[in-house]
C-alpha positions in Angstrom: 146.9 145.7 162.2 150.5 146.0 163.2 152.4 148.0 160.7 156.1 147.3 160.1 158.3 149.6 157.9 161.7 148.6 156.7 164.3 150.0 154.3 167.1 148.5 152.3 164.8 146.4 150.1 167.4 146.0 147.3 170.0 144.8 149.8 170.5 141.2 151.0 168.6 141.4 154.4 165.9 143.7 153.1 165.2 141.5 150.2 165.1 138.5 152.5 162.6 140.3 154.7 160.4 141.0 151.6 160.4 137.3 150.8 159.9 136.0 154.4 157.2 138.5 155.5 154.7 137.5 152.8 153.3 134.8 155.1 152.8 137.2 158.0 149.4 138.6 159.0 151.0 141.9 159.8 151.4 144.8 157.3 155.0 144.9 156.0 156.0 148.0 154.0 159.4 147.8 152.2 161.1 151.1 151.3 163.9 151.2 148.7 166.7 153.7 148.6 165.0 155.5 145.7 161.9 156.0 147.9 163.8 157.1 151.0 167.3 158.4 150.7 169.1 158.2 154.0 171.0 161.3 153.2 167.7 163.2 152.9 166.4 163.5 156.5 163.3 165.3 155.3 162.3 162.3 153.2 162.7 160.0 156.3 160.5 162.4 158.3 157.8 162.3 155.6 158.0 158.5 155.6 157.1 158.4 159.3 154.4 161.0 158.9 152.8 159.0 156.1 152.9 155.5 157.5 153.0 155.9 161.3 154.7 152.5 161.7 154.6 150.4 164.9 158.0 149.1 164.0 160.8 150.4 161.9 163.6 148.0 160.8 166.8 149.9 159.9 168.4 147.6 157.4 170.0 150.0 154.9 173.5 151.1 155.7 176.8 152.3 154.3 178.6 149.0 154.0 181.6 149.7 151.7 184.1 149.0 154.5 187.3 150.0 152.5 185.7 152.9 150.6 184.5 154.4 154.0 188.2 155.2 154.9 188.2 157.9 152.2 184.4 158.6 152.2 184.1 159.4 155.9 181.4 162.1 155.6 179.0 159.9 153.7 179.6 156.9 155.9 178.8 158.9 159.1 175.9 160.6 157.4 174.2 157.3 156.6 175.3 155.1 159.5 175.2 157.7 162.3 173.3 160.9 161.4 170.4 159.2 159.7 170.2 156.5 162.3 170.0 159.2 165.0 167.3 161.0 163.1 165.3 157.7 162.7 165.7 157.0 166.5 164.3 160.5 167.2 161.4 159.9 164.9 160.7 156.5 166.5 160.6 158.2 169.9 158.2 160.8 168.6 155.8 158.3 166.9 156.1 155.6 169.7 157.7 153.3 167.2 160.0 150.4 168.1 163.3 150.4 166.2 165.1 147.3 165.1 168.6 148.1 164.0 170.8 145.7 162.0 174.4 146.2 163.2 177.8 144.5 162.7 180.4 142.3 164.3 182.8 145.1 163.4 181.8 147.2 166.4 183.5 144.7 168.7 187.0 144.3 167.2 188.4 142.3 170.0 190.4 139.1 170.1 189.0 137.2 173.1 189.3 133.7 171.5 185.9 133.0 173.1 182.5 133.7 171.6 181.9 137.4 171.9 179.0 138.3 174.2 176.8 141.4 173.9 178.4 142.8 177.1 181.9 142.7 175.6 183.5 146.1 175.4 183.4 147.6 171.9 186.6 149.0 170.4 185.7 149.6 166.8 188.5 150.3 164.3 188.0 152.0 161.0 185.4 154.5 159.7 182.7 151.9 158.9 183.0 150.2 162.3 183.0 153.5 164.2 180.1 154.9 162.3 178.0 151.8 162.9 178.9 151.9 166.6 178.0 155.6 166.8 174.7 154.8 165.2 174.1 152.3 168.0 175.0 154.8 170.6 172.6 157.4 169.1 169.8 154.9 169.3 170.5 153.9 172.9 170.7 157.5 174.1 167.4 158.5 172.6 165.1 155.5 172.4 164.3 152.9 175.1 162.2 150.7 172.8 165.0 149.4 170.6 166.5 146.1 169.4 170.1 146.2 168.1 171.0 143.0 166.2 174.7 142.5 165.6 175.5 140.0 162.9 178.5 138.8 160.8 179.7 137.9 157.4 176.3 138.3 155.7 175.6 136.7 152.3 172.6 135.7 150.2 171.9 134.0 146.8 172.0 137.4 145.1 174.0 140.6 145.5 177.6 141.4 146.1 179.0 139.1 148.8 181.7 136.6 149.4 179.8 133.5 148.2 179.0 135.0 144.8 182.5 136.4 144.4 184.0 133.0 145.1 181.6 131.3 142.6 182.7 133.8 140.0 186.4 133.7 140.7 186.5 130.0 141.3 185.1 129.2 137.9 187.5 131.7 136.2 190.8 130.8 138.0 192.7 127.6 138.9 193.8 129.0 142.3 193.0 131.8 144.7 194.7 133.2 147.8 192.2 133.8 150.6 192.7 135.3 154.1 193.0 132.4 156.6 193.5 134.2 160.0 190.1 135.9 160.5 187.6 133.8 162.4 183.8 134.1 162.4 180.6 132.6 161.1 179.0 133.3 157.7 175.4 134.3 158.2 172.6 133.7 155.7 170.4 136.8 155.0 167.1 134.8 155.2 168.0 133.6 158.7 168.6 137.2 159.8 165.2 138.2 158.3 163.5 135.3 160.1 165.2 136.4 163.4 163.9 139.9 163.0 160.4 138.6 162.3 160.6 136.3 165.4 161.7 139.3 167.5 158.7 141.3 166.4 156.3 138.4 166.9 157.6 137.9 170.4 157.4 141.6 171.3 153.8 141.6 170.1 152.8 138.7 172.4 155.0 139.6 175.4 153.5 141.0 178.6 156.9 142.5 179.5 158.2 144.1 176.3 160.7 146.3 178.2 162.6 143.1 179.3 163.2 142.2 175.6 164.7 145.5 174.4 168.5 145.7 174.0 171.4 144.3 172.1 171.5 140.8 170.6 174.1 138.9 168.6 172.8 136.8 165.7 175.0 134.6 163.5 174.7 131.1 162.1 176.4 128.6 164.4 179.9 127.4 164.0 183.4 128.9 163.4 185.4 129.1 160.2 187.9 131.4 158.3 187.4 133.0 155.0 189.7 130.5 153.3 187.8 127.6 154.9 184.6 129.2 153.8 185.8 129.4 150.2 186.9 125.7 150.3 183.4 124.7 151.5 181.8 126.8 148.7 183.9 125.1 146.1 183.3 121.7 147.5 179.5 122.1 147.5 179.4 123.8 144.1 181.8 121.2 142.7 184.3 123.8 141.6 187.9 122.8 141.1 189.9 125.7 142.5 192.9 125.5 144.8 192.7 127.8 147.9 196.0 129.0 149.5 195.8 130.8 152.9 197.3 134.3 153.3 197.4 136.6 156.4 195.3 139.7 156.9 198.5 141.7 156.7 199.4 140.1 153.3 195.9 140.9 152.0 196.5 144.6 152.9 192.9 145.9 152.9 192.6 149.7 153.5 190.2 149.3 156.5 191.1 147.2 159.6 189.3 143.8 159.8 188.4 142.0 163.1 190.4 138.9 163.4 187.9 137.4 165.8 184.2 137.7 165.0 182.8 134.6 166.6 179.6 135.8 168.2 177.8 134.2 171.2 174.2 133.8 170.3 173.1 132.4 173.6 171.1 135.5 174.6 169.1 135.5 171.4 168.4 131.7 171.5 167.4 131.8 175.2 165.3 135.0 175.1 163.3 134.1 172.0 163.4 130.3 172.5 164.8 129.8 169.0 167.4 127.4 167.5 169.9 128.7 165.0 171.1 126.7 162.0 174.8 126.0 161.3 176.6 128.0 158.7 177.3 124.8 156.7 173.6 124.0 156.5 172.7 127.5 155.4 175.4 127.5 152.8 174.1 124.3 151.3 170.6 125.8 151.4 171.9 128.9 149.6 173.8 127.0 146.9 171.0 124.5 146.3 168.8 127.3 145.1 171.4 128.8 142.7 171.8 128.0 139.1 175.4 127.1 138.7 177.3 128.0 135.5 
């Protein structure tokens, strides 16, 4: 039986994998941060020795974008050093690595959907540490899938949707950034994409042709302020949203102003359709208990 190991089970995508993989005939083993600390390379080594996985999905990451500016060592230790170690272990154990990465690695303003071949110019510690993690994988391990995604949210956890639901019910008005463009991406859709990729690899006669970098995001384009307005409309929350600029918001870490990802490569390679961000948001909110 194919054995798939994945970490980050308490995070949004890891939790979604746990929920989605229950219908699979493969053996899925989720590892929490308490079971495998990414700062403890020995524990990661022992994990591979114990389970000998066919696939490893690297979901866990240092994602505190602003905090990373002052916590550089830990951000690089988690996103780069541990990723490099995992890639080396995958090479040793003949394991295929699936790495969940970020739109932040691009940081370009093409005003066109960003393709996987677009030159990456990451800005800020988080973005650079994620990109360095990608480079560590590519330099050591041919059998890899890097999945770059954007604006991730889920029904649970710390994310934009849940923050807006909390603030929108507590305040009459909010100021939200309106000059950053991208597509919110629902964690269960990312989980299903990862499962689809593994299923395709398992049945493909030319696995080598499938390895590489893919973008994955729900379809459509919006801004954070428009996203907030849609959340309030669906949830029937009466809160006025006023647009502000990225500069006015003044976050410590630089944000990409254009994160619209082209998903054509994923859709074509794996023969899959992708839902719109509006459909996924309705799906997410329909399953939540509103206050």
